C-alpha positions in Angstrom: -130.0 -230.8 35.9 -127.7 -227.6 35.4 -127.8 -225.1 38.1 -126.5 -221.5 37.6 -125.6 -218.8 39.8 -125.3 -215.2 39.0 -126.1 -211.7 39.6 -129.4 -210.3 38.4 -131.7 -207.1 38.0 -135.2 -207.5 37.5 -136.8 -206.3 34.2 -140.3 -207.8 34.3 -142.5 -209.4 36.6 -145.7 -211.1 35.6 -148.0 -212.9 38.2 -148.7 -216.5 37.2 -151.3 -218.9 38.6 -152.1 -218.6 42.1 -148.9 -217.8 43.8 -146.1 -217.8 41.2 -144.5 -215.1 39.1 -142.6 -215.2 35.8 -139.5 -213.0 36.0 -137.1 -211.8 33.4 -133.7 -211.0 34.8 -130.7 -209.2 33.3 -127.6 -210.7 34.2 -124.0 -209.7 33.5 -122.9 -212.9 32.3 -126.1 -215.0 31.0 -127.9 -212.2 29.2 -131.7 -212.0 29.8 -133.0 -215.0 31.9 -136.9 -215.9 32.2 -137.5 -217.8 35.4 -140.7 -219.1 37.3 -140.4 -218.2 40.9 -142.9 -220.9 42.5 -145.1 -219.6 45.2 -143.3 -216.4 45.7 -146.2 -214.4 46.1 -147.0 -216.2 49.5 -146.2 -214.4 52.7 -143.4 -216.8 53.8 -141.6 -217.1 50.4 -137.8 -217.2 50.7 -137.5 -215.9 47.1 -139.5 -212.7 47.6 -136.7 -210.6 49.0 -134.3 -211.1 46.0 -136.6 -210.0 43.1 -137.3 -206.5 44.1 -137.5 -203.9 41.4 -134.7 -201.2 41.5 -132.2 -203.7 43.1 -129.2 -206.0 42.3 -129.5 -209.7 43.6 -127.5 -213.1 43.6 -129.8 -215.7 42.1 -129.6 -219.3 41.4 -131.8 -221.3 39.0 -132.1 -224.7 37.3 -132.1 -224.4 33.6 -135.3 -225.6 32.0 -135.8 -227.4 28.7 -137.7 -224.8 27.4 -137.1 -221.0 27.3 -138.1 -220.7 31.2 -136.0 -221.7 33.9 -136.8 -222.5 37.6 -135.6 -219.9 40.5 -134.3 -222.0 43.5 -132.8 -219.1 45.4 -132.3 -215.2 45.5 -130.5 -213.1 47.8 -130.7 -209.2 47.8 -127.4 -207.4 47.4 -128.5 -203.7 46.9 -131.7 -202.1 47.1 -132.1 -198.5 45.8 -134.7 -197.7 48.0 -134.3 -193.9 47.6 -135.6 -194.2 44.0 -139.3 -195.0 44.9 -139.5 -192.2 47.2 -139.6 -189.7 44.5 -142.2 -190.1 41.9 -140.1 -188.7 38.9 -137.1 -190.8 39.7 -139.4 -193.9 40.0 -140.8 -193.2 36.4 -137.3 -192.6 35.0 -136.2 -196.0 36.6 -139.1 -197.8 35.0 -138.1 -196.1 31.7 -134.5 -197.3 32.0 -135.7 -200.8 32.4 -138.2 -200.5 29.4 -135.5 -199.2 27.2 -133.0 -201.9 28.2 -135.5 -204.8 28.0 -136.5 -203.6 24.3 -132.8 -202.9 23.4 -131.1 -206.2 24.4 -131.5 -209.5 22.9 -131.3 -212.8 24.9 -127.6 -213.0 24.6 -126.4 -209.6 25.4 -123.2 -207.8 26.4 -122.4 -207.3 30.2 -122.1 -203.8 29.6 -125.9 -203.2 29.4 -126.2 -204.8 32.9 -123.7 -202.3 34.4 -125.3 -199.4 32.9 -128.5 -200.5 34.5 -126.9 -200.8 37.7 -125.0 -197.5 37.5 -128.0 -195.9 36.6 -130.0 -197.2 39.5 -126.9 -195.9 41.9 -127.3 -192.5 40.4 -131.1 -192.3 40.6 -130.7 -193.2 44.4 -128.5 -190.3 44.7 -130.8 -187.4 45.4 -127.7 -184.8 44.9 -127.3 -185.8 41.2 -129.6 -183.9 39.0 -132.1 -186.3 37.6 -132.1 -184.7 34.2 -128.3 -185.5 34.1 -128.8 -189.0 35.0 -131.3 -189.5 32.2 -129.0 -187.8 29.7 -126.3 -190.0 30.6 -128.2 -193.1 30.5 -129.6 -192.2 26.8 -126.1 -191.4 25.7 -124.5 -194.6 27.0 -127.5 -196.5 25.4 -126.7 -194.8 22.0 -123.0 -195.7 22.4 -123.7 -199.4 23.4 -125.8 -199.7 20.2 -123.0 -198.2 18.1 -124.4 -195.0 17.4 -122.0 -192.3 19.0 -122.3 -189.1 17.1 -119.3 -187.4 15.7 -118.2 -185.1 18.1 -114.9 -184.1 16.5 -115.6 -183.2 12.9 -118.5 -181.7 11.1 -120.4 -183.4 8.5 -118.2 -182.0 5.7 -115.2 -183.5 7.5 -113.8 -180.3 8.8 -112.6 -180.0 12.6 -115.3 -178.5 14.8 -114.3 -175.1 15.9 -114.6 -173.2 19.0 -115.9 -170.1 17.7 -118.6 -171.4 15.4 -122.1 -172.7 16.3 -123.7 -175.7 14.7 -127.0 -177.5 14.0 -127.2 -181.4 14.1 -127.9 -183.7 11.3 -129.6 -186.9 12.3 -129.0 -188.8 9.1 -125.5 -188.3 9.3 -125.2 -188.3 13.0 -123.0 -185.2 13.0 -123.0 -181.5 13.3 -123.3 -179.1 10.3 -122.7 -175.4 10.3 -125.7 -173.3 9.1 -125.0 -170.6 6.7 -127.2 -167.6 7.3 -128.1 -167.9 10.9 -126.7 -169.0 14.2 -126.7 -172.5 15.1 -128.1 -174.0 18.2 -125.0 -176.0 19.5 -122.0 -173.9 20.7 -118.4 -175.2 21.7 -119.5 -175.7 25.5 -122.6 -177.8 24.4 -120.2 -180.0 22.1 -117.5 -180.4 25.0 -120.4 -181.3 27.4 -121.5 -184.1 25.0 -118.0 -185.4 24.7 -117.9 -185.9 28.6 -121.3 -187.5 28.7 -120.5 -190.1 26.1 -117.2 -190.9 27.7 -118.2 -190.6 31.3 -118.2 -193.8 33.5 -121.0 -192.3 35.4 -123.2 -189.4 35.6 -121.5 -188.1 38.7 -119.0 -186.5 36.3 -121.5 -184.5 34.5 -122.7 -183.1 37.9 -119.4 -181.6 38.5 -119.4 -179.3 35.5 -120.4 -175.8 36.1 -123.6 -175.0 34.9 -124.4 -178.6 34.0 -128.2 -178.4 34.0 -128.3 -175.4 31.6 -125.8 -177.0 29.2 -128.1 -180.1 29.1 -131.3 -178.3 28.2 -130.7 -178.2 24.4 -128.7 -181.7 24.4 -131.4 -183.5 26.1 -133.9 -183.4 23.3 -131.3 -184.0 20.7 -130.0 -187.2 22.2 -133.6 -188.4 22.6 -134.2 -187.5 18.9 -131.0 -189.6 18.1 -132.5 -192.8 19.8 -135.7 -192.2 18.3 -133.9 -192.0 14.8 -131.8 -194.9 15.0 -134.6 -197.1 16.1 -137.0 -195.8 13.0 
């Protein structure tokens, strides 16, 4: 029987029988993998250490004939333990897992694994503002799904201007200039969004002066984008 070794992050864990668990892992090269971890809930189980939430592990499993394989070994690589020390960061971590589990198919791009790993690393760092981590994660999720908004031109095709203010049209995924009033988004907001969608990690957002203030109107907009593209 074929044995596979890969890195993995736990997405779901479900108790099964007296001592087993059914686990869904996200991997960089095998997509989502469902395995049964036999006797893992027993105190002396050698598998237990490598199936912690908010961690990255090396795992090996024997490919099953159906949709569930059998976990044969697990070794913890990194445990992001600071996440569970803060209730809000723990909640954000669970939400990241839920959203990625919902957004990914069985065979999925390696980028989703790396997004979750980087997000855990950022959540684990208490020096990074939690709202910036959440904002960056949501932006990257939109980007991976192919829904990056137009951050260069308005919906009429004109280049966005520094001295103008804009509103956002969800149907066209772009900015529009209101005629009779000030828009909600200024040039600094749009620049910050450009950085967020292109940044390799939320650490770059943290370096921006007044980053938390800039994120205030952007956070609900990005969440609205996610809700809109899923509708």
